[in-house]
C-alpha positions in Angstrom: -99.1 -3.8 -1.4 -98.5 -7.5 -0.8 -97.7 -8.4 2.8 -94.4 -10.2 3.4 -96.2 -13.3 4.9 -98.0 -13.7 1.6 -94.8 -13.3 -0.3 -93.2 -16.1 1.8 -96.2 -18.3 1.0 -95.7 -17.7 -2.7 -92.1 -18.7 -2.7 -90.8 -22.2 -2.0 -87.2 -23.4 -1.5 -86.8 -27.1 -2.3 -83.8 -28.2 -0.3 -83.3 -31.4 -2.2 -83.2 -29.6 -5.6 -79.8 -29.2 -7.3 -81.0 -25.8 -8.5 -79.0 -23.1 -6.7 -81.1 -21.6 -3.9 -80.6 -18.1 -5.2 -82.2 -19.2 -8.5 -85.0 -20.9 -6.7 -85.7 -17.7 -4.9 -85.6 -15.6 -8.1 -87.8 -18.1 -10.0 -90.3 -18.1 -7.1 -90.6 -14.3 -7.3 -91.0 -14.4 -11.1 -93.6 -17.1 -10.7 -95.5 -15.0 -8.2 -95.5 -12.1 -10.7 -96.8 -14.3 -13.4 -99.6 -15.5 -11.1 -100.5 -11.9 -10.2 -99.5 -12.3 -6.6 -96.8 -9.6 -7.0 -97.5 -6.3 -8.7 -95.4 -3.4 -10.0 -93.9 -1.3 -7.1 -94.7 -4.0 -4.4 -92.0 -4.0 -1.8 -90.1 -7.2 -1.2 -88.7 -8.7 2.1 -85.3 -7.6 3.2 -82.2 -9.7 2.8 -82.3 -10.5 6.6 -86.0 -11.5 6.4 -85.4 -13.8 3.4 -82.4 -15.3 5.2 -84.4 -16.0 8.4 -87.5 -17.2 6.7 -85.9 -19.7 4.3 -82.8 -20.6 6.3 -80.5 -19.4 3.6 -77.4 -17.3 3.9 -77.6 -13.5 3.4 -75.2 -13.9 0.4 -77.7 -16.3 -1.2 -80.6 -14.0 -0.7 -78.6 -11.0 -2.0 -77.5 -13.0 -5.0 -81.2 -13.8 -5.8 -82.1 -10.2 -5.8 -79.0 -9.3 -7.8 -80.0 -11.7 -10.5 -83.5 -10.2 -10.6 -82.0 -6.7 -10.9 -79.9 -7.9 -13.8 -82.9 -9.1 -15.7 -84.8 -5.9 -14.9 -87.5 -7.4 -12.6 -86.4 -5.9 -9.3 -85.1 -2.5 -8.3 -83.8 -1.1 -5.1 -83.8 2.2 -3.2 -81.1 2.8 -0.6 -82.7 3.0 2.9 -86.0 1.5 1.7 -85.2 -1.9 0.2 -86.1 -3.9 -2.8 -89.3 -3.6 -4.9 -90.9 -5.0 -8.1 -89.6 -2.8 -10.9 -91.3 -4.5 -13.8 -93.9 -7.3 -14.2 -92.8 -7.8 -17.9 -90.8 -11.0 -17.3 -89.3 -12.9 -20.2 -89.7 -16.3 -18.6 -92.1 -18.3 -20.7 -91.0 -21.9 -19.7 -90.8 -23.8 -16.5 -88.5 -26.9 -16.9 -88.1 -29.9 -14.7 -84.5 -31.1 -15.4 -83.7 -34.5 -13.9 -80.2 -36.1 -14.2 -79.0 -39.4 -12.9 -75.9 -38.0 -11.4 -73.7 -34.9 -11.4 -70.3 -35.4 -13.2 -68.0 -33.2 -15.3 -69.8 -34.5 -18.4 -73.3 -33.9 -17.0 -72.2 -30.4 -16.0 -71.3 -29.7 -19.6 -74.8 -30.8 -20.7 -76.3 -28.6 -17.9 -74.3 -25.5 -18.7 -74.9 -25.7 -22.5 -78.6 -26.4 -21.9 -79.1 -23.4 -19.6 -77.0 -21.1 -21.7 -78.9 -22.0 -24.9 -82.3 -21.3 -23.2 -81.1 -18.0 -21.7 -83.6 -16.0 -19.6 -86.8 -17.4 -21.2 -86.9 -20.4 -18.8 -86.8 -21.2 -15.2 -85.2 -24.5 -14.4 -85.7 -26.8 -11.4 -82.8 -29.2 -11.4 -82.8 -32.5 -9.5 -80.4 -35.4 -9.3 -81.6 -38.9 -8.3 -78.2 -40.7 -8.1 -79.2 -43.6 -10.3 -81.8 -44.6 -7.7 -85.0 -45.7 -9.4 -87.2 -45.2 -6.3 -86.1 -41.7 -5.9 -86.5 -41.0 -9.6 -90.1 -42.3 -9.4 -90.9 -40.2 -6.3 -89.5 -37.0 -7.8 -91.5 -37.3 -11.0 -94.7 -38.3 -9.3 -94.4 -35.3 -7.0 -93.8 -32.9 -9.8 -96.1 -34.2 -12.5 -98.3 -31.1 -13.1 -96.0 -28.2 -12.5 -93.9 -27.8 -15.6 -94.1 -26.9 -19.3 -91.3 -29.4 -20.1 -89.7 -32.5 -18.4 -86.1 -33.1 -19.5 -84.9 -36.5 -18.1 -81.8 -38.7 -18.2 -83.0 -42.3 -17.4 -80.1 -44.4 -16.0 -80.4 -46.7 -13.1 -78.1 -49.0 -11.1 -80.9 -51.4 -10.6 -84.7 -51.5 -11.2 -86.2 -49.3 -13.8 -87.9 -52.2 -15.7 -91.2 -50.3 -15.6 -89.8 -46.8 -16.2 -92.0 -46.4 -19.3 -95.1 -46.4 -16.9 -93.6 -43.4 -15.1 -92.6 -41.5 -18.3 -95.9 -42.3 -20.0 -97.7 -40.4 -17.2 -96.1 -37.2 -18.5 -97.8 -35.6 -21.5 -95.6 -36.7 -24.4 -95.4 -33.1 -25.8 -93.8 -32.0 -22.6 -91.2 -34.9 -22.4 -87.7 -34.8 -23.7 -85.5 -37.8 -23.1 -81.8 -37.0 -22.8 -78.8 -39.3 -23.3 -80.7 -42.5 -23.5 -83.8 -43.4 -25.6 -86.3 -45.6 -23.7 -88.6 -48.1 -25.5 -92.4 -48.2 -25.2 -92.9 -44.4 -24.7 -96.2 -43.4 -26.1 -97.0 -40.4 -28.2 -94.7 -37.9 -29.9 -91.9 -36.8 -27.5 -88.5 -35.2 -28.0 -85.2 -37.0 -27.5 -81.5 -36.2 -27.8 -79.7 -39.4 -27.2 -76.7 -41.8 -27.8 -77.1 -45.0 -29.9 -74.8 -46.9 -27.6 -74.5 -50.2 -29.5 -74.0 -48.7 -32.9 -71.7 -45.9 -31.6 -69.3 -48.0 -29.6 -68.9 -50.3 -32.6 -68.3 -47.4 -34.9 -65.9 -45.7 -32.6 -63.8 -48.9 -32.2 -63.8 -49.3 -35.9 -62.4 -45.8 -36.3 -59.6 -46.8 -34.0 -59.0 -50.1 -35.8 -55.6 -49.2 -37.4 -54.1 -48.7 -34.0 -56.0 -51.6 -32.4 -54.5 -54.1 -34.8 -51.1 -54.1 -32.9 -52.9 -55.7 -29.9 -54.2 -59.3 -29.4 -57.2 -58.6 -27.2 -59.6 -55.9 -25.9 -60.8 -55.9 -22.3 -63.7 -53.7 -21.4 -63.9 -52.6 -17.8 -67.6 -52.7 -17.1 -68.7 -52.5 -13.5 -71.2 -55.3 -12.7 -74.0 -53.2 -11.1 -73.6 -50.0 -13.0 -76.0 -47.7 -14.8 -74.1 -48.1 -18.1 -76.4 -49.4 -20.9 -75.9 -53.0 -21.8 -76.0 -51.9 -25.4 -72.4 -50.8 -25.0 -71.5 -54.5 -24.4 -73.5 -55.6 -27.4 -71.6 -53.2 -29.7 -68.3 -54.2 -28.1 -69.0 -58.0 -28.7 -70.0 -57.3 -32.2 -66.9 -55.4 -33.0 -64.5 -57.9 -31.4 -66.2 -60.9 -33.2 -66.3 -59.0 -36.5 -62.5 -58.2 -36.4 -61.3 -61.4 -34.6 -60.1 -59.8 -31.4 -60.0 -61.9 -28.2 -62.2 -60.1 -25.7 -63.2 -60.0 -22.0 -65.5 -58.1 -19.7 -63.7 -57.1 -16.5 -66.0 -56.3 -13.6 -63.3 -55.5 -11.1 -60.1 -54.0 -12.4 -58.4 -54.4 -9.0 -58.4 -58.2 -9.6 -57.2 -58.0 -13.2 -53.6 -59.1 -14.0 -52.0 -56.5 -16.3 -50.5 -58.3 -19.4 -48.9 -57.1 -22.6 -50.9 -57.2 -25.9 -54.2 -56.0 -24.3 -56.2 -52.9 -24.8 -58.2 -51.8 -21.8 -61.4 -49.8 -22.4 -62.4 -48.1 -19.1 -65.9 -46.8 -18.7 -65.4 -45.2 -15.3 -62.7 -42.7 -14.4 -62.2 -44.4 -11.0 -61.3 -47.7 -12.8 -59.1 -45.7 -15.2 -57.0 -44.4 -12.2 -56.7 -47.9 -10.8 -55.6 -49.3 -14.2 -53.0 -46.6 -14.6 -51.6 -47.3 -11.1 -51.3 -51.0 -11.9 -49.6 -50.3 -15.3 -47.1 -47.9 -13.7 -45.7 -50.6 -11.5 -44.9 -52.8 -14.5 -42.3 -52.2 -17.2 -45.0 -52.2 -20.0 -45.0 -49.2 -22.3 -48.4 -47.6 -22.8 -49.3 -47.3 -26.5 -46.8 -50.0 -27.4 -47.1 -53.0 -25.1 -50.5 -52.2 -23.7 -53.3 -49.9 -24.8 -55.7 -47.6 -22.9 -59.0 -46.2 -24.0 -61.2 -44.1 -21.8 -64.9 -43.5 -22.1 -66.0 -39.8 -22.1 -63.6 -37.0 -22.8 -62.3 -34.6 -20.1 -59.5 -32.0 -20.1 -57.2 -34.1 -17.9 -57.2 -37.0 -20.4 -55.2 -34.8 -22.8 -52.4 -34.8 -20.3 -52.4 -38.1 -18.4 -50.0 -40.7 -19.9 -49.0 -38.1 -22.5 -52.6 -38.3 -23.7 -55.3 -40.9 -23.3 -57.4 -42.0 -26.3 -61.0 -41.3 -25.6 -64.4 -42.4 -27.0 -67.0 -39.8 -26.2 -70.2 -38.1 -27.3 -70.5 -34.3 -27.7 -72.1 -33.4 -24.4 -72.2 -29.7 -25.2 -74.1 -30.4 -28.4 -76.5 -32.6 -26.4 -77.5 -29.8 -24.1 -77.8 -27.3 -27.0 -80.1 -29.7 -29.0 -82.3 -30.3 -26.0 -82.8 -26.6 -25.6 -83.5 -26.2 -29.3 -86.3 -28.9 -29.1 -88.0 -26.8 -26.4 -87.5 -23.4 -28.2 -88.8 -24.9 -31.5 -91.6 -26.9 -29.9 -90.2 -29.9 -31.6 -90.6 -33.6 -30.8 -87.7 -34.7 -33.1 -85.4 -37.5 -32.1 -81.8 -36.4 -32.5 -78.9 -38.9 -32.1 -75.5 -37.5 -31.0 -72.8 -39.9 -32.2 -69.6 -40.9 -30.5 -66.3 -39.6 -31.7 -62.8 -40.9 -31.2 -59.8 -38.8 -30.1 -56.7 -40.7 -30.8 -53.8 -40.1 -28.4 -50.5 -41.9 -27.6 -52.2 -44.3 -25.1 -53.3 -46.5 -28.0 
């Protein structure tokens, strides 16, 4: 029978991880089983002991055990506590999942990815908030622990040498998500957007409605993580179809004029744009156009419906999971689509 102190040493809670602590607890117990540190019928610490040792709530500890009971790993006996019911765990994969930020769109990717993998994988989820130094530190500290590394590489600044960090990961373990990086060696998987090509194609799809306007202004924050390829595709489209165009870095300083379509990349800029439009007498969809980047449920309602250019985030998560399940190093582009609504 394994002593509780040894169990505590076998389980680690990473307080900077975005993975829920109850899942970290459950994954730690499963890992200890896989390493032979826990055997069938071994008793586990009580809810109170887990709560005290790891500084987590009793609800979190109880939720971890409940999850393990649902997958058949843990059992319980009233008055005695929790024990290892089965060492036949289904978890075959340990995945390091690294996102640049958490947003409604990233949550869709996360949810579809986790659901597609089911209970064959344990996932450690981290967010680096577009900070290259933190990104580098997280990967360097986790380099040898995982079967797969699924990474979204977007940075507010820095990142010029990101290929050196990514090339330190065995290519067969690497999956790039959302953005394809150049100069990555070996055969690795990728599910990504072709930003330059896709923004051009999306605007072309909207061309019949765009023709009633004189100019297109893209609201592109100056020090943002958005790929500069978006601007390249935007320039190419405007030049090809003879639209006047402008890059707006600060929407709060932009005078709102008729005959212009505004393409907003960030929702915070979209809100400010709408506020500025509402104090004018301009009619959205007639005098002035609005396009928003990335679909969300609210955009179906605001201004009677905002036209969006967006990729299929759910598909992105599913395809990343399929690369892992199929042991594939394929590169899969997920194209943009346009949802036309009355704002254009």
